[in-house]
Structure formats: structure tokens, C-alpha cells
VEXGU-916019 format. One record per residue: residue number from 1; z, y, x of N, C-alpha, C in turn; residue in one letter. Coordinates in Angstrom, 2 decimals. Layout:
# residues N
+-------+---------+---------+---------+---------+---------+---------+---------+---------+---------+------+
! marse !     nzz !     nyy !     nxx !    cazz !    cayy !    caxx !     czz !     cyy !     cxx ! gudo !
+-------+---------+---------+---------+---------+---------+---------+---------+---------+---------+------+
!   NUM !       Z !       Y !       X !       Z !       Y !       X !       Z !       Y !       X !    A !
...
+-------+---------+---------+---------+---------+---------+---------+---------+---------+---------+------+
# end
This chain:
# residues 115
+-------+---------+---------+---------+---------+---------+---------+---------+---------+---------+------+
! marse !     nzz !     nyy !     nxx !    cazz !    cayy !    caxx !     czz !     cyy !     cxx ! gudo !
+-------+---------+---------+---------+---------+---------+---------+---------+---------+---------+------+
!     1 !   10.58 !  -12.06 !    9.90 !    9.23 !  -11.68 !    9.45 !    8.45 !  -11.20 !   10.68 !    M !
!     2 !    7.27 !  -11.74 !   10.85 !    6.49 !  -11.35 !   12.02 !    5.67 !  -10.09 !   11.75 !    D !
!     3 !    5.02 !   -9.62 !   12.78 !    4.27 !   -8.36 !   12.71 !    3.18 !   -8.40 !   11.64 !    L !
!     4 !    2.47 !   -9.50 !   11.54 !    1.40 !   -9.63 !   10.55 !    1.96 !   -9.53 !    9.12 !    L !
!     5 !    3.08 !  -10.20 !    8.88 !    3.69 !  -10.14 !    7.54 !    4.17 !   -8.72 !    7.21 !    D !
!     6 !    4.74 !   -8.04 !    8.18 !    5.18 !   -6.65 !    7.95 !    3.99 !   -5.75 !    7.65 !    R !
!     7 !    2.89 !   -5.96 !    8.35 !    1.67 !   -5.19 !    8.11 !    1.18 !   -5.42 !    6.68 !    Y !
!     8 !    1.14 !   -6.68 !    6.26 !    0.67 !   -7.01 !    4.91 !    1.59 !   -6.40 !    3.85 !    L !
!     9 !    2.89 !   -6.39 !    4.09 !    3.83 !   -5.76 !    3.16 !    3.58 !   -4.26 !    3.06 !    Q !
!    10 !    3.27 !   -3.64 !    4.20 !    3.00 !   -2.20 !    4.20 !    1.72 !   -1.90 !    3.42 !    A !
!    11 !    0.69 !   -2.72 !    3.59 !   -0.55 !   -2.52 !    2.82 !   -0.27 !   -2.73 !    1.34 !    V !
!    12 !    0.45 !   -3.77 !    1.03 !    0.75 !   -4.12 !   -0.37 !    1.45 !   -2.98 !   -1.10 !    K !
!    13 !    2.32 !   -2.27 !   -0.41 !    3.05 !   -1.15 !   -1.01 !    2.09 !   -0.12 !   -1.61 !    F !
!    14 !    0.97 !    0.13 !   -0.96 !    0.04 !    1.18 !   -1.37 !   -1.05 !    0.69 !   -2.33 !    W !
!    15 !   -1.10 !   -0.59 !   -2.62 !   -2.17 !   -1.12 !   -3.47 !   -1.90 !   -0.90 !   -4.96 !    L !
!    16 !   -2.97 !   -0.84 !   -5.76 !   -2.80 !   -0.77 !   -7.22 !   -2.09 !   -2.03 !   -7.71 !    P !
!    17 !   -1.16 !   -1.85 !   -8.61 !   -0.30 !   -2.93 !   -9.10 !   -1.09 !   -4.15 !   -9.57 !    K !
!    18 !   -2.16 !   -3.91 !  -10.33 !   -2.92 !   -5.00 !  -10.93 !   -3.63 !   -5.87 !   -9.91 !    E !
!    19 !   -3.88 !   -5.35 !   -8.73 !   -4.70 !   -6.06 !   -7.75 !   -3.93 !   -6.52 !   -6.52 !    Q !
!    20 !   -2.65 !   -6.22 !   -6.44 !   -1.88 !   -6.47 !   -5.22 !   -2.02 !   -7.90 !   -4.71 !    K !
!    21 !   -1.74 !   -8.88 !   -5.55 !   -1.70 !  -10.27 !   -5.10 !   -3.06 !  -10.74 !   -4.59 !    Q !
!    22 !   -4.11 !  -10.45 !   -5.33 !   -5.45 !  -10.89 !   -4.93 !   -5.89 !  -10.26 !   -3.61 !    D !
!    23 !   -5.66 !   -8.97 !   -3.49 !   -6.09 !   -8.26 !   -2.29 !   -5.30 !   -8.73 !   -1.08 !    I !
!    24 !   -3.99 !   -8.89 !   -1.23 !   -3.16 !   -9.33 !   -0.10 !   -3.54 !  -10.75 !    0.31 !    I !
!    25 !   -3.82 !  -11.61 !   -0.64 !   -4.23 !  -12.98 !   -0.30 !   -5.52 !  -12.96 !    0.52 !    A !
!    26 !   -6.48 !  -12.15 !    0.08 !   -7.76 !  -12.04 !    0.79 !   -7.57 !  -11.43 !    2.19 !    E !
!    27 !   -6.82 !  -10.36 !    2.27 !   -6.59 !   -9.68 !    3.54 !   -5.80 !  -10.58 !    4.50 !    L !
!    28 !   -4.80 !  -11.27 !    3.98 !   -3.99 !  -12.17 !    4.79 !   -4.86 !  -13.28 !    5.39 !    S !
!    29 !   -5.70 !  -13.87 !    4.57 !   -6.59 !  -14.93 !    5.04 !   -7.52 !  -14.41 !    6.14 !    E !
!    30 !   -8.09 !  -13.25 !    5.94 !   -9.00 !  -12.67 !    6.92 !   -8.29 !  -12.39 !    8.24 !    D !
!    31 !   -7.12 !  -11.77 !    8.18 !   -6.38 !  -11.45 !    9.40 !   -5.91 !  -12.71 !   10.13 !    L !
!    32 !   -5.44 !  -13.68 !    9.38 !   -4.98 !  -14.94 !   10.00 !   -6.14 !  -15.68 !   10.65 !    R !
!    33 !   -7.32 !  -15.62 !   10.06 !   -8.51 !  -16.22 !   10.67 !   -8.85 !  -15.51 !   11.98 !    E !
!    34 !   -8.73 !  -14.18 !   11.99 !   -8.98 !  -13.44 !   13.23 !   -8.01 !  -13.84 !   14.33 !    Q !
!    35 !   -6.74 !  -14.01 !   13.97 !   -5.72 !  -14.43 !   14.94 !   -6.05 !  -15.84 !   15.45 !    V !
!    36 !   -6.35 !  -16.75 !   14.53 !   -6.67 !  -18.12 !   14.92 !   -7.91 !  -18.18 !   15.81 !    E !
!    37 !   -8.93 !  -17.39 !   15.49 !  -10.14 !  -17.36 !   16.31 !   -9.83 !  -16.88 !   17.73 !    D !
!    38 !   -9.04 !  -15.83 !   17.83 !   -8.69 !  -15.31 !   19.15 !   -7.83 !  -16.31 !   19.92 !    R !
!    39 !   -6.91 !  -16.99 !   19.21 !   -6.08 !  -18.00 !   19.86 !   -6.93 !  -19.16 !   20.37 !    E !
!    40 !   -7.91 !  -19.58 !   19.57 !   -8.79 !  -20.67 !   19.99 !   -9.61 !  -20.26 !   21.22 !    A !
!    41 !  -10.05 !  -19.04 !   21.22 !  -10.84 !  -18.52 !   22.33 !  -10.01 !  -18.48 !   23.62 !    K !
!    42 !   -8.74 !  -18.06 !   23.49 !   -7.86 !  -17.96 !   24.66 !   -7.17 !  -19.28 !   25.02 !    L !
!    43 !   -7.11 !  -20.19 !   24.05 !   -6.44 !  -21.47 !   24.28 !   -4.93 !  -21.38 !   24.28 !    G !
!    44 !   -4.39 !  -20.37 !   23.63 !   -2.93 !  -20.18 !   23.54 !   -2.60 !  -19.30 !   22.33 !    R !
!    45 !   -1.31 !  -19.26 !   22.02 !   -0.84 !  -18.37 !   20.94 !   -0.93 !  -16.93 !   21.41 !    K !
!    46 !   -1.22 !  -16.03 !   20.48 !   -1.25 !  -14.61 !   20.81 !    0.16 !  -14.07 !   20.90 !    L !
!    47 !    0.37 !  -13.12 !   21.79 !    1.67 !  -12.45 !   21.83 !    1.64 !  -11.28 !   20.84 !    N !
!    48 !    2.77 !  -10.64 !   20.67 !    2.89 !   -9.58 !   19.66 !    1.94 !   -8.41 !   19.92 !    E !
!    49 !    1.76 !   -8.04 !   21.17 !    0.87 !   -6.91 !   21.45 !   -0.59 !   -7.25 !   21.16 !    S !
!    50 !   -0.97 !   -8.50 !   21.31 !   -2.34 !   -8.91 !   20.97 !   -2.55 !   -8.92 !   19.46 !    E !
!    51 !   -1.54 !   -9.34 !   18.72 !   -1.62 !   -9.28 !   17.25 !   -1.67 !   -7.82 !   16.81 !    V !
!    52 !   -0.86 !   -6.97 !   17.46 !   -0.85 !   -5.54 !   17.14 !   -2.22 !   -4.93 !   17.37 !    A !
!    53 !   -2.91 !   -5.38 !   18.39 !   -4.27 !   -4.87 !   18.66 !   -5.22 !   -5.20 !   17.51 !    E !
!    54 !   -5.12 !   -6.40 !   16.97 !   -5.96 !   -6.79 !   15.83 !   -5.64 !   -5.90 !   14.62 !    I !
!    55 !   -4.35 !   -5.66 !   14.40 !   -3.94 !   -4.85 !   13.25 !   -4.35 !   -3.38 !   13.42 !    L !
!    56 !   -4.24 !   -2.87 !   14.63 !   -4.68 !   -1.50 !   14.89 !   -6.17 !   -1.35 !   14.63 !    K !
!    57 !   -6.92 !   -2.37 !   15.01 !   -8.37 !   -2.35 !   14.78 !   -8.67 !   -2.32 !   13.28 !    H !
!    58 !   -7.86 !   -3.01 !   12.48 !   -8.05 !   -3.03 !   11.02 !   -7.78 !   -1.65 !   10.43 !    R !
!    59 !   -6.74 !   -0.98 !   10.93 !   -6.44 !    0.37 !   10.45 !   -5.02 !    0.49 !    9.91 !    G !
!    60 !   -4.61 !    1.73 !    9.68 !   -3.29 !    1.99 !    9.13 !   -3.19 !    1.40 !    7.72 !    R !
!    61 !   -2.02 !    0.87 !    7.37 !   -1.86 !    0.22 !    6.05 !   -2.28 !    1.10 !    4.87 !    P !
!    62 !   -1.93 !    2.38 !    4.87 !   -2.28 !    3.25 !    3.75 !   -3.80 !    3.41 !    3.65 !    V !
!    63 !   -4.47 !    3.47 !    4.79 !   -5.93 !    3.62 !    4.80 !   -6.60 !    2.33 !    4.36 !    V !
!    64 !   -6.09 !    1.20 !    4.82 !   -6.64 !   -0.10 !    4.42 !   -6.49 !   -0.28 !    2.91 !    V !
!    65 !   -5.31 !    0.02 !    2.39 !   -5.08 !   -0.11 !    0.94 !   -6.00 !    0.81 !    0.15 !    A !
!    66 !   -6.23 !    1.99 !    0.68 !   -7.07 !    2.96 !   -0.02 !   -8.51 !    2.48 !   -0.17 !    N !
!    67 !   -8.95 !    1.61 !    0.71 !  -10.31 !    1.06 !    0.61 !  -10.49 !    0.23 !   -0.65 !    Q !
!    68 !   -9.39 !   -0.24 !   -1.23 !   -9.45 !   -1.09 !   -2.41 !   -9.24 !   -0.32 !   -3.71 !    F !
!    69 !   -9.02 !    0.97 !   -3.63 !   -8.84 !    1.81 !   -4.82 !  -10.18 !    2.36 !   -5.26 !    R !
!    70 !  -10.28 !    2.68 !   -6.54 !  -11.48 !    3.37 !   -7.01 !  -11.48 !    4.76 !   -6.37 !    S !
!    71 !  -12.62 !    5.32 !   -6.18 !  -12.72 !    6.60 !   -5.48 !  -12.08 !    7.72 !   -6.29 !    Q !
!    72 !  -11.22 !    8.47 !   -5.64 !  -10.55 !    9.63 !   -6.22 !  -10.90 !   10.82 !   -5.34 !    Q !
!    73 !  -11.43 !   11.89 !   -5.91 !  -11.91 !   12.98 !   -5.08 !  -11.15 !   14.28 !   -5.21 !    H !
!    74 !  -10.21 !   14.37 !   -6.11 !   -9.44 !   15.60 !   -6.24 !   -8.64 !   15.87 !   -4.95 !    L !
!    75 !   -8.09 !   14.79 !   -4.41 !   -7.36 !   14.84 !   -3.15 !   -8.04 !   13.85 !   -2.23 !    I !
!    76 !   -8.13 !   14.15 !   -0.96 !   -8.83 !   13.30 !    0.00 !   -8.37 !   11.86 !   -0.03 !    G !
!    77 !   -9.24 !   10.94 !    0.36 !   -8.94 !    9.51 !    0.28 !   -7.76 !    9.07 !    1.13 !    P !
!    78 !   -7.49 !    9.73 !    2.23 !   -6.37 !    9.34 !    3.07 !   -5.05 !    9.76 !    2.44 !    V !
!    79 !   -5.01 !   10.91 !    1.79 !   -3.77 !   11.43 !    1.23 !   -3.52 !   11.01 !   -0.22 !    L !
!    80 !   -4.52 !   10.49 !   -0.90 !   -4.36 !   10.18 !   -2.32 !   -3.22 !    9.19 !   -2.61 !    F !
!    81 !   -3.08 !    8.09 !   -1.85 !   -1.96 !    7.19 !   -2.13 !   -0.60 !    7.86 !   -1.94 !    P !
!    82 !   -0.50 !    8.75 !   -0.98 !    0.76 !    9.47 !   -0.76 !    1.02 !   10.41 !   -1.93 !    I !
!    83 !   -0.04 !   11.06 !   -2.42 !    0.09 !   11.92 !   -3.59 !    0.63 !   11.13 !   -4.79 !    Y !
!    84 !    0.08 !    9.93 !   -5.01 !    0.56 !    9.10 !   -6.12 !    2.02 !    8.74 !   -5.94 !    L !
!    85 !    2.40 !    8.41 !   -4.72 !    3.79 !    8.04 !   -4.44 !    4.73 !    9.21 !   -4.77 !    F !
!    86 !    4.38 !   10.40 !   -4.33 !    5.20 !   11.59 !   -4.59 !    5.21 !   11.89 !   -6.08 !    V !
!    87 !    4.07 !   11.77 !   -6.71 !    3.97 !   12.05 !   -8.14 !    4.82 !   11.08 !   -8.95 !    R !
!    88 !    4.86 !    9.83 !   -8.55 !    5.69 !    8.86 !   -9.27 !    7.16 !    9.24 !   -9.17 !    C !
!    89 !    7.58 !    9.68 !   -8.01 !    8.96 !   10.15 !   -7.85 !    9.23 !   11.35 !   -8.74 !    G !
!    90 !    8.27 !   12.27 !   -8.82 !    8.42 !   13.44 !   -9.67 !    8.46 !   13.05 !  -11.14 !    S !
!    91 !    7.66 !   12.05 !  -11.50 !    7.66 !   11.60 !  -12.89 !    9.01 !   11.03 !  -13.28 !    S !
!    92 !    9.63 !   10.31 !  -12.35 !   10.95 !    9.75 !  -12.62 !   11.95 !   10.87 !  -12.85 !    Q !
!    93 !   11.89 !   11.90 !  -12.02 !   12.79 !   13.05 !  -12.21 !   12.53 !   13.72 !  -13.56 !    L !
!    94 !   11.26 !   13.84 !  -13.92 !   10.91 !   14.46 !  -15.19 !   11.43 !   13.67 !  -16.37 !    G !
!    95 !   11.34 !   12.34 !  -16.28 !   11.85 !   11.50 !  -17.36 !   13.36 !   11.67 !  -17.48 !    R !
!    96 !   14.04 !   11.72 !  -16.34 !   15.49 !   11.89 !  -16.37 !   15.87 !   13.22 !  -17.00 !    D !
!    97 !   15.16 !   14.29 !  -16.61 !   15.41 !   15.61 !  -17.19 !   15.05 !   15.62 !  -18.67 !    R !
!    98 !   13.95 !   14.94 !  -19.00 !   13.51 !   14.88 !  -20.39 !   14.53 !   14.17 !  -21.27 !    G !
!    99 !   15.11 !   13.09 !  -20.75 !   16.12 !   12.37 !  -21.52 !   17.35 !   13.24 !  -21.72 !    A !
!   100 !   17.72 !   13.99 !  -20.68 !   18.87 !   14.89 !  -20.81 !   18.58 !   16.00 !  -21.80 !    A !
!   101 !   17.37 !   16.57 !  -21.74 !   17.00 !   17.64 !  -22.67 !   16.95 !   17.11 !  -24.09 !    A !
!   102 !   16.43 !   15.92 !  -24.25 !   16.33 !   15.31 !  -25.58 !   17.72 !   15.09 !  -26.17 !    H !
!   103 !   18.66 !   14.67 !  -25.32 !   20.01 !   14.45 !  -25.83 !   20.69 !   15.75 !  -26.23 !    S !
!   104 !   20.19 !   16.88 !  -25.69 !   20.73 !   18.19 !  -26.07 !   19.87 !   18.83 !  -27.16 !    R !
!   105 !   18.90 !   18.09 !  -27.70 !   18.09 !   18.61 !  -28.79 !   16.87 !   19.41 !  -28.36 !    G !
!   106 !   16.49 !   19.34 !  -27.07 !   15.31 !   20.05 !  -26.58 !   14.21 !   19.05 !  -26.22 !    R !
!   107 !   13.00 !   19.57 !  -26.21 !   11.87 !   18.75 !  -25.77 !   11.75 !   18.86 !  -24.26 !    K !
!   108 !   11.29 !   17.79 !  -23.62 !   11.12 !   17.83 !  -22.17 !   10.63 !   16.49 !  -21.68 !    G !
!   109 !   10.50 !   16.38 !  -20.36 !   10.09 !   15.11 !  -19.76 !    8.62 !   15.11 !  -19.44 !    G !
!   110 !    8.17 !   14.02 !  -18.92 !    6.77 !   13.88 !  -18.55 !    6.30 !   12.47 !  -18.81 !    S !
!   111 !    5.03 !   12.35 !  -19.03 !    4.44 !   11.03 !  -19.26 !    4.25 !   10.34 !  -17.92 !    K !
!   112 !    4.68 !    9.11 !  -17.81 !    4.58 !    8.38 !  -16.54 !    3.39 !    7.44 !  -16.60 !    D !
!   113 !    2.39 !    7.72 !  -15.78 !    1.25 !    6.81 !  -15.70 !    0.99 !    6.43 !  -14.25 !    N !
!   114 !    2.05 !    6.32 !  -13.48 !    1.94 !    5.95 !  -12.07 !    1.76 !    4.45 !  -11.96 !    C !
!   115 !    0.96 !    4.07 !  -10.98 !    0.67 !    2.69 !  -10.62 !    0.72 !    1.79 !  -11.79 !    R !
+-------+---------+---------+---------+---------+---------+---------+---------+---------+---------+------+
# end
């Protein structure tokens, strides 16, 4: 897997489930066009550091993915995807505890509405 594909996978991880495929297809096309344009300009294939420069200019994967989310203001836009990731992990723990409590006749658990 090359650097561009790894970058796209990292962005995809942070995207909303319903939009992942469409957004990645659009982003992939745009980035590949940028690489092809630069290669045509230079008359050769780009090396890894030149591709990395294009990706750095685009931004960190979590920040790029966040541009495609609806605006959330409770937590800042840079940290919101990380908050969701942590919350999903916590929800899983809550469900596990809830299932255990339920089997012992107690109420517990949490509603999972992550991604």
C-alpha cells in the first residue's frame, strides 16, 4: 500500500459511516489528479517525499475528515472525531456491563449511537 492509499485509509477511519465511500472516492480522485498534474509538470513520477508534501498540504487525516461532518460545537472541531471514537469505546464497555447487570437482574448499560 502506498502513501496515498494509507492517507485515504486514515481519513476514511474518521468519516461518518453513511458517507465514507462517496467522500473517499471524491478525495482520492482529487489527490490523484494533483499527483498526476505535478508529475506532468516535472516529466517524471513523484517520489514518496513529494507525495508526502501534497498530503501535508491537504492536512491531517482527522482534520480533513472533520471538514465533511456537520458542525458540532460542544467540543472543538479538531477534537470532536476523537471524542466520538473514545465515546464509542465507552459505549461498548457500557453495553458489556449492562448485559452483565441484566443477567444478574439489574438495569444497566448505555444506548449506542456512535457512527
